[in-house]
C-alpha positions in Angstrom: 18.9 12.1 -21.8 20.8 15.4 -21.9 22.7 16.8 -18.9 20.4 19.8 -19.1 17.3 17.7 -18.6 18.8 15.8 -15.7 19.8 19.1 -14.1 16.3 20.4 -14.6 14.8 17.3 -13.0 17.2 17.6 -10.1 16.3 21.2 -9.6 12.6 20.2 -9.6 13.0 18.1 -6.4 12.2 20.0 -3.3 14.5 19.7 -0.3 12.8 19.8 3.1 15.2 20.0 6.1 14.4 18.1 9.3 11.6 16.0 7.9 10.2 13.6 9.2 12.7 14.1 12.0 15.6 16.5 12.8 18.7 15.9 10.8 16.9 14.3 7.8 17.1 16.2 4.5 13.9 14.9 2.9 13.9 14.9 -1.0 10.3 15.6 -2.0 9.7 14.0 -5.4 6.1 15.3 -5.5 7.3 18.5 -7.0 9.0 16.5 -9.8 5.6 15.0 -10.8 3.8 18.3 -11.1 5.1 19.1 -14.5 4.0 17.1 -17.6 7.4 17.8 -19.1 9.1 16.2 -16.1 6.8 13.2 -16.1 7.4 12.7 -19.8 11.2 12.9 -19.3 11.1 10.6 -16.3 9.0 8.1 -18.2 11.3 8.1 -21.2 14.6 7.8 -19.4 13.4 5.2 -16.9 11.8 3.1 -19.7 14.8 3.3 -22.0 17.0 1.6 -19.3 14.8 -1.5 -19.3 13.2 -1.8 -22.7 15.4 -4.7 -23.8 15.6 -6.5 -20.5 12.4 -8.6 -20.9 10.6 -7.1 -17.9 7.4 -8.9 -17.3 6.4 -7.3 -14.0 7.1 -3.9 -12.4 6.8 -4.0 -8.6 6.1 -0.6 -7.0 6.7 0.0 -3.3 4.0 1.9 -1.3 3.4 4.7 -1.8 5.6 6.8 -4.1 6.6 3.7 -6.1 2.9 3.7 -7.2 3.4 6.8 -9.3 6.1 5.9 -11.8 5.7 2.1 -11.4 2.5 1.8 -13.4 3.9 4.1 -16.0 7.0 2.0 -16.4 4.8 -1.2 -16.5 2.7 0.3 -19.3 5.7 1.5 -21.3 7.4 -1.9 -20.9 4.3 -3.9 -21.7 4.5 -5.5 -18.3 2.1 -6.0 -15.4 2.2 -3.9 -12.2 2.4 -5.4 -8.7 2.1 -3.3 -5.5 4.1 -4.0 -2.4 2.1 -2.6 0.5 2.1 -2.2 4.3 0.2 -4.9 6.3 -3.5 -5.0 6.1 -3.8 -3.3 2.7 -3.8 -6.3 0.3 -7.0 -8.4 0.3 -5.7 -11.8 -0.8 -3.1 -14.1 0.8 0.2 -12.4 1.3 3.8 -13.0 2.2 5.7 -10.4 4.2 9.2 -9.1 5.2 10.1 -7.0 8.2 13.0 -4.6 8.2 14.7 -1.7 9.9 14.6 1.7 8.2 16.3 5.1 8.9 13.9 6.0 11.7 12.1 2.8 12.9 10.9 -0.6 11.9 8.3 -1.6 9.3 6.8 -4.6 7.4 5.8 -4.9 3.7 3.6 -7.5 2.0 3.0 -8.7 -1.5 0.2 -11.0 -2.8 1.5 -14.6 -2.7 0.2 -15.3 -6.2 1.4 -12.1 -7.9 4.7 -13.4 -9.4 5.7 -16.6 -11.3 9.1 -18.3 -11.7 9.5 -17.1 -15.3 8.9 -13.4 -14.4 11.6 -10.8 -14.9 11.0 -8.2 -12.3 11.8 -4.5 -12.0 11.4 -3.2 -8.5 10.8 0.6 -8.5 10.7 3.2 -5.7 11.3 6.9 -5.5 14.4 7.1 -3.2 17.4 5.1 -2.2 18.6 6.3 1.2 19.9 3.5 3.5 18.3 0.8 1.4 16.2 -1.0 4.1 12.8 -0.8 2.4 14.1 -1.9 -1.0 16.3 -4.7 0.5 13.2 -6.0 2.2 11.3 -5.9 -1.2 14.2 -7.6 -2.9 14.2 -10.4 -0.3 10.5 -10.8 -0.6 10.6 -11.1 -4.4 13.7 -13.4 -4.3 11.7 -15.8 -2.0 9.1 -16.0 -4.8 11.7 -17.6 -7.1 11.5 -15.2 -10.1 14.0 -15.5 -13.0 15.7 -12.1 -12.6 15.3 -8.9 -10.5 16.3 -5.4 -11.4 16.2 -2.4 -9.0 15.4 1.2 -9.9 15.1 4.5 -8.1 14.5 8.1 -9.2 16.8 9.5 -6.5 19.9 8.2 -4.6 21.4 9.8 -1.5 24.9 8.7 -2.2 26.3 9.6 1.2 24.1 7.0 2.9 25.6 4.2 0.7 22.3 2.3 0.5 23.4 0.6 -2.8 25.9 -1.4 -0.7 23.1 -3.3 0.9 22.4 -5.3 -2.3 24.2 -8.3 -3.6 26.8 -7.4 -6.3 24.9 -9.4 -9.0 21.8 -7.1 -8.7 21.7 -4.2 -11.1 20.7 -1.0 -9.2 20.1 2.1 -11.2 19.3 5.6 -10.1 18.6 8.7 -12.1 19.2 11.7 -9.8 22.1 11.5 -7.3 22.6 13.8 -4.4 25.4 14.1 -1.8 23.0 14.8 1.0 
């Protein structure tokens, strides 16, 4: 993808100071999804990174991972699996609790959603401190899948969230910001 397209995508992300609490510079990806051209570019670049990796399942993290996650799954001829907050999934689940930037949380996945031969791409919109994705990674790792890849649209590099993951895990981000 051209540098011009990447810059256009970066400029499409809205910055909201002091949200959800003072001192946080929130990167609002919803503005990125408003344009069909942006959606097409995002879809193409995210898919191209994984088209030859044998992905069988894309796991999206509630809630913004549910936007591009299914698009990636469709483009990669893979299934889509949601990771949700407690009480949202109807069948038997397993869960992982974690600390995030401004509190604690728990996520769940259906116990029967992944198989040992699955190659999994976990997708979410933003990498900040890495707590949510690390919990998702641990949850999926416990399920004994063959391989796990991690992907974000945005990375806040100053927070060094990518350092949370084991060195053997491929973590890719499209748009990088200093703040």
